[in-house]
C-alpha positions as CSV (number, residue, x, y, z in Angstrom):
1,X,-29.1,21.5,-103.2
2,X,-26.6,18.8,-104.1
3,X,-23.8,21.2,-103.4
4,X,-25.1,21.9,-99.9
5,X,-25.3,18.2,-99.1
6,X,-21.8,17.6,-100.4
7,X,-20.5,20.5,-98.3
8,X,-22.0,19.2,-95.1
9,X,-20.8,15.7,-95.7
10,X,-17.2,17.0,-96.3
11,X,-17.3,19.1,-93.1
12,X,-18.5,16.1,-91.0
13,X,-15.8,13.9,-92.5
14,X,-13.0,16.4,-91.7
15,X,-14.2,16.8,-88.1
16,X,-14.3,13.1,-87.5
17,X,-10.8,12.7,-88.9
18,X,-9.5,15.5,-86.6
19,X,-11.0,13.9,-83.5
20,X,-9.5,10.6,-84.2
21,X,-6.0,12.0,-84.8
22,X,-5.9,14.0,-81.5
23,X,-3.7,12.2,-78.8
24,X,-5.4,11.2,-75.5
25,X,-3.6,12.0,-72.2
26,X,-4.7,9.9,-69.2
27,X,-3.6,11.1,-65.7
28,X,-2.1,8.4,-63.6
29,X,-4.2,7.5,-60.5
30,X,-2.3,8.4,-57.3
31,X,-3.1,7.3,-53.8
32,X,-4.0,10.1,-51.2
33,X,-1.1,10.9,-48.9
34,X,-1.3,10.3,-45.2
35,X,-0.6,13.9,-44.5
36,X,-3.6,15.2,-46.4
37,X,-6.0,12.6,-44.9
38,X,-5.0,13.2,-41.3
39,X,-7.5,15.3,-39.3
40,X,-6.8,17.7,-36.4
41,X,-7.0,15.7,-33.2
42,X,-9.3,18.2,-31.4
43,X,-12.9,19.0,-32.3
44,X,-15.1,21.4,-30.3
45,X,-18.7,22.5,-30.6
46,X,-21.5,24.1,-28.6
47,X,-24.8,22.3,-27.9
48,X,-27.8,24.4,-27.2
49,X,-31.5,23.3,-27.3
50,X,-32.3,26.5,-29.2
51,X,-30.5,29.7,-29.9
52,X,-33.6,32.0,-29.7
53,X,-36.6,32.7,-27.5
54,X,-34.7,33.5,-24.3
55,X,-35.7,36.4,-22.1
56,X,-34.1,38.4,-19.3
57,X,-33.1,36.2,-16.3
58,X,-33.8,33.0,-18.1
59,X,-31.4,30.1,-17.3
60,X,-29.8,29.2,-20.6
61,X,-28.4,25.6,-20.8
62,X,-25.3,25.6,-22.9
63,X,-22.8,22.7,-23.3
64,X,-19.3,22.8,-24.7
65,X,-18.3,19.5,-26.1
66,X,-14.6,18.8,-26.8
67,X,-13.5,15.6,-28.5
68,X,-9.8,14.5,-28.6
69,X,-8.1,11.6,-30.2
70,X,-4.7,10.1,-29.5
71,X,-2.6,11.2,-26.5
72,X,-3.7,14.9,-26.6
73,X,-3.3,16.6,-23.2
74,X,-5.8,19.4,-22.5
75,X,-5.7,22.2,-19.9
76,X,-9.1,23.8,-19.3
77,X,-7.9,26.3,-16.7
78,X,-8.8,29.3,-18.9
79,X,-12.5,28.3,-19.3
80,X,-14.8,30.6,-17.3
81,X,-16.0,29.1,-14.0
82,X,-19.0,29.5,-11.8
83,X,-19.6,33.0,-10.7
84,X,-17.6,34.6,-13.6
85,X,-19.0,36.9,-16.2
86,X,-18.2,36.2,-19.9
87,X,-19.3,39.0,-22.1
88,X,-22.8,40.0,-21.1
89,X,-23.6,36.5,-19.8
90,X,-23.3,35.6,-16.1
91,X,-22.3,32.0,-15.4
92,X,-24.5,30.6,-12.6
93,X,-23.2,27.0,-12.7
94,X,-20.6,24.8,-14.5
95,X,-20.3,21.0,-14.4
96,X,-17.8,19.0,-16.4
97,X,-17.8,15.3,-17.2
98,X,-15.2,13.2,-19.1
99,X,-15.8,10.0,-20.9
100,X,-14.2,7.7,-23.5
101,X,-16.2,6.1,-26.3
102,X,-15.5,2.8,-28.2
103,X,-13.2,4.5,-30.7
104,X,-10.8,5.7,-27.9
105,X,-12.1,9.2,-28.3
106,X,-12.1,11.2,-25.1
107,X,-15.1,13.5,-24.8
108,X,-15.2,16.5,-22.4
109,X,-18.7,17.9,-21.7
110,X,-18.8,21.2,-19.9
111,X,-22.4,22.1,-19.0
112,X,-22.9,25.8,-18.4
113,X,-26.0,27.6,-17.0
114,X,-26.1,31.2,-18.2
115,X,-28.2,34.2,-17.4
116,X,-28.5,37.5,-19.3
117,X,-29.5,40.9,-17.8
118,X,-28.7,43.2,-20.7
119,X,-30.7,45.2,-23.2
120,X,-33.3,43.4,-25.4
121,X,-33.8,42.4,-28.2
122,X,-30.2,41.5,-28.6
123,X,-28.0,38.9,-30.3
124,X,-25.0,38.2,-28.2
125,X,-22.2,35.7,-29.0
126,X,-20.9,33.5,-26.3
127,X,-17.3,32.7,-26.8
128,X,-14.8,32.1,-28.2
129,X,-13.4,30.1,-25.3
130,X,-9.7,29.4,-25.0
131,X,-8.4,25.8,-24.7
132,X,-4.8,24.9,-24.0
133,X,-3.6,21.6,-25.6
134,X,-0.3,19.8,-25.9
135,X,0.6,17.3,-28.6
136,X,2.4,14.1,-27.6
137,X,6.2,14.3,-27.9
138,X,8.0,12.7,-30.7
139,X,9.2,9.1,-30.5
140,X,12.8,10.1,-30.3
141,X,12.3,12.6,-27.5
142,X,12.3,11.6,-23.9
143,X,11.7,13.5,-20.7
144,X,10.4,16.6,-22.5
145,X,7.7,18.7,-20.8
146,X,4.5,19.5,-22.5
147,X,4.4,22.5,-24.7
148,X,0.9,24.0,-24.7
149,X,-0.7,25.9,-27.5
150,X,-3.8,28.0,-27.7
151,X,-7.0,26.9,-29.4
152,X,-10.1,29.0,-29.7
153,X,-13.6,27.6,-30.0
154,X,-16.1,28.9,-32.5
155,X,-18.6,31.4,-30.8
156,X,-22.3,30.7,-30.7
157,X,-24.8,33.5,-31.1
158,X,-27.8,33.5,-28.6
159,X,-30.8,35.7,-29.6
160,X,-32.5,37.4,-26.7
161,X,-36.2,38.4,-27.0
162,X,-37.7,41.7,-26.0
163,X,-40.5,40.5,-23.8
164,X,-41.9,37.3,-22.3
165,X,-43.6,34.7,-24.4
166,X,-47.2,34.9,-25.3
167,X,-48.1,31.8,-23.4
168,X,-47.8,31.6,-19.6
169,X,-44.5,30.3,-18.4
170,X,-43.5,28.5,-15.2
171,X,-42.0,30.9,-12.7
172,X,-38.7,29.5,-11.4
173,X,-38.6,28.8,-7.7
174,X,-36.5,31.0,-5.5
175,X,-33.0,29.5,-4.9
176,X,-32.2,31.7,-2.0
177,X,-29.3,34.0,-1.5
178,X,-25.8,33.0,-2.5
179,X,-23.4,32.4,0.4
180,X,-21.1,35.4,0.9
181,X,-18.0,34.7,3.1
182,X,-18.1,38.3,4.2
183,X,-21.5,37.9,5.9
184,X,-20.0,36.4,9.0
185,X,-17.6,39.3,9.5
186,X,-20.3,41.8,8.8
187,X,-22.8,40.2,11.3
188,X,-20.0,39.8,13.9
189,X,-19.1,43.5,13.6
190,X,-22.7,44.5,13.8
191,X,-23.3,42.4,16.9
192,X,-20.1,43.7,18.6
193,X,-21.1,47.3,17.9
194,X,-24.6,46.8,19.2
195,X,-23.3,45.2,22.3
196,X,-20.8,48.0,23.0
197,X,-23.5,50.6,22.4
198,X,-25.8,48.8,24.8
199,X,-23.1,48.6,27.4
200,X,-22.4,52.3,27.0
201,X,-26.1,53.2,27.3
202,X,-26.5,50.9,30.3
203,X,-23.4,52.4,32.0
204,X,-24.6,55.9,31.5
205,X,-28.0,55.0,32.8
206,X,-26.6,53.4,35.9
207,X,-24.4,56.4,36.6
208,X,-27.3,58.7,36.2
209,X,-29.4,56.5,38.5
210,X,-26.8,56.4,41.3
211,X,-26.4,60.2,41.0
212,X,-30.1,60.7,41.3
213,X,-30.3,58.4,44.3
214,X,-27.5,60.3,46.0
215,X,-29.2,63.6,45.3
216,X,-32.5,62.2,46.6
217,X,-30.8,60.9,49.7
218,X,-29.2,64.3,50.4
219,X,-32.4,66.1,49.8
220,X,-34.4,63.9,52.1
221,X,-31.9,64.4,55.0
222,X,-31.5,67.6,57.0
223,X,-28.4,69.7,56.3
224,X,-25.4,69.1,58.5
225,X,-23.9,71.8,60.7
226,X,-21.0,72.1,58.2
227,X,-23.4,72.5,55.3
228,X,-25.3,75.3,57.2
229,X,-22.0,77.1,58.0
230,X,-20.8,76.8,54.4
231,X,-24.2,78.1,53.1
232,X,-23.9,81.2,55.3
233,X,-20.3,81.8,54.3
234,X,-21.1,81.7,50.6
235,X,-24.2,83.8,50.9
236,X,-22.8,86.5,53.2
237,X,-19.4,86.4,51.4
238,X,-21.1,87.3,48.1
239,X,-22.8,90.2,49.9
240,X,-19.7,91.5,51.8
241,X,-17.1,91.3,49.1
242,X,-19.0,91.7,45.8
243,X,-21.6,94.3,46.6
244,X,-20.3,97.9,46.6
245,X,-23.2,99.0,48.9
246,X,-22.1,96.6,51.6
247,X,-20.4,98.1,54.6
248,X,-20.4,95.6,57.4
249,X,-19.2,96.8,60.8
250,X,-16.8,93.8,61.1
251,X,-16.3,90.9,58.8
252,X,-14.2,89.2,61.5
253,X,-17.0,89.4,64.1
254,X,-19.5,87.8,61.6
255,X,-17.0,85.0,60.7
256,X,-16.4,84.4,64.4
257,X,-20.2,84.1,65.0
258,X,-20.6,81.6,62.1
259,X,-17.7,79.4,63.3
260,X,-18.9,79.4,67.0
261,X,-22.5,78.5,65.8
262,X,-21.0,75.5,63.9
263,X,-19.1,74.3,67.0
264,X,-22.2,74.7,69.2
265,X,-24.4,72.8,66.8
266,X,-21.9,70.1,65.9
267,X,-20.3,69.4,69.3
268,X,-22.9,70.8,71.8
269,X,-20.4,73.1,73.6
270,X,-21.2,76.7,74.8
271,X,-19.0,78.1,72.1
272,X,-20.3,81.7,72.5
273,X,-19.0,81.9,76.1
274,X,-15.6,80.4,75.7
275,X,-12.3,81.6,74.3
276,X,-10.4,79.7,71.7
277,X,-8.1,78.3,74.3
278,X,-11.0,77.1,76.5
279,X,-12.7,75.6,73.4
280,X,-9.6,73.6,72.7
281,X,-9.8,72.1,76.2
282,X,-13.5,71.2,75.9
283,X,-13.0,69.8,72.4
284,X,-9.8,67.9,73.1
285,X,-9.8,64.7,71.1
286,X,-13.2,65.3,69.4
287,X,-12.3,68.0,67.0
288,X,-10.9,66.4,63.8
289,X,-9.5,69.6,62.3
290,X,-7.8,72.1,64.7
291,X,-7.7,74.7,62.0
292,X,-11.2,75.8,63.0
293,X,-9.8,77.1,66.3
294,X,-7.1,78.9,64.4
295,X,-9.8,80.7,62.4
296,X,-11.3,81.9,65.7
297,X,-8.0,83.1,67.0
298,X,-7.3,85.1,63.8
299,X,-10.8,86.6,63.9
300,X,-10.0,87.9,67.4
301,X,-6.7,89.4,66.2
302,X,-8.4,91.3,63.4
303,X,-9.2,94.2,65.8
304,X,-5.4,94.8,66.2
305,X,-4.7,95.0,62.4
306,X,-4.1,98.3,60.6
307,X,-7.3,99.7,58.9
308,X,-5.6,99.9,55.5
309,X,-4.7,96.2,55.4
310,X,-7.9,95.0,57.1
311,X,-10.1,94.4,53.9
312,X,-7.4,92.2,52.3
313,X,-6.8,90.2,55.5
314,X,-10.6,89.8,56.0
315,X,-11.1,88.5,52.4
316,X,-8.3,86.0,52.7
317,X,-9.5,84.7,56.1
318,X,-13.0,84.4,54.7
319,X,-11.8,82.3,51.7
320,X,-9.8,80.1,54.0
321,X,-12.8,79.5,56.2
322,X,-15.0,78.7,53.1
323,X,-12.4,76.1,51.9
324,X,-12.2,74.6,55.4
325,X,-16.0,74.1,55.6
326,X,-16.1,72.7,52.1
327,X,-13.7,70.0,53.3
328,X,-15.8,69.4,56.4
329,X,-19.0,69.0,54.3
330,X,-17.3,66.4,52.1
331,X,-16.2,64.5,55.3
332,X,-19.7,64.5,56.7
333,X,-21.4,63.7,53.4
334,X,-23.1,60.3,53.4
C-alpha cells in the first residue's frame, strides 16, 4: 500500500515539473485590416408578407429592396417591367421609390404585383434579377466613363397552393380590360368594312328598284308600233328561217307588209296604197330613219332576183330589218 502511494506521489511530482518547464508562446494582438472589415456597398433582398398560401390568379405583393452606400451608380434597366413575364409569373404592376436615410444610404424599393396561372401545387422561384452597377472612379482618374458590372439578386421561392383556402375570401373587383393600342385600328377597320358593305347593298338595292320601276312602267304602257313590228319580225323570222317545215310563198312580201303596217300605225299614212317614192313624199321631214324606205324598195326588188340566191338575200334583208327596228324601239323607249 505504501508503495502505491509513493508511486502516485512521484508521478504527480514529475507531471508538475514538466508543465512548469514547458515554454509559453503568446500570439501578438493585431488590429483588423481595413480591407477585411470593408463590406460590399450594395445589398439587395426581397420582402414578401408570406411565401406560402397563394392561389391561382392571386395578386402577390413582392418588393425588391436595394441599399447602396457611397457613390455607387445603379442602372435598373434590366429589371422586368409592367406587362412582362418573368418565369411563370406575370407582372401586373411595378412601382419604384428612392430614398436616403440618415446614414447616407440610398434605398431603392421596387414594388411588384405578380400573378401566377401555372400548375398547382408548385414552388416557383422568382429571380434572380440582374442589377447593373458602377463603382466610383479612382481619385487619380478624371473624365472616365462608368464601367458597369453585373450583380444578380438572390431568388425567392413562392409556394403556390392547390385550391382555395378553407375560409371564404374576398373576391377581387373587376379592373376592366387593359388598353390595347390596336383596338382603335381594329374598330376603325370594322366600321369601314361595315360602311362599304352597307353602301354596296344599298347601291344594289337601288339599281334593282330602278330596274323594277322601269319594267313596271313598260308593262303598264301599251307597246309602241316599233315594238309590235319587232315582235312580228322575231316571231315570224324564227318560223321562216329555223323551221324545216316552213315554206312561205314570199318572205319579201311578208316583210313588206310588216314595214307598211308600222308606217301606217306610227305616222298615219296610207302605206298600203303608196309606193316607196310616194311614201317618201308624204313622210318628208317626219321620218327619222330613211333606211325603212330602203327596206321597202329592196322587198319590191326581190321578185327580180334569181331563185337560187333568193333565200340568202331574204335572210340578210330580214336580219337588217330586225336590227333596224331594235334601234327604233330603243329610240321610242321611255
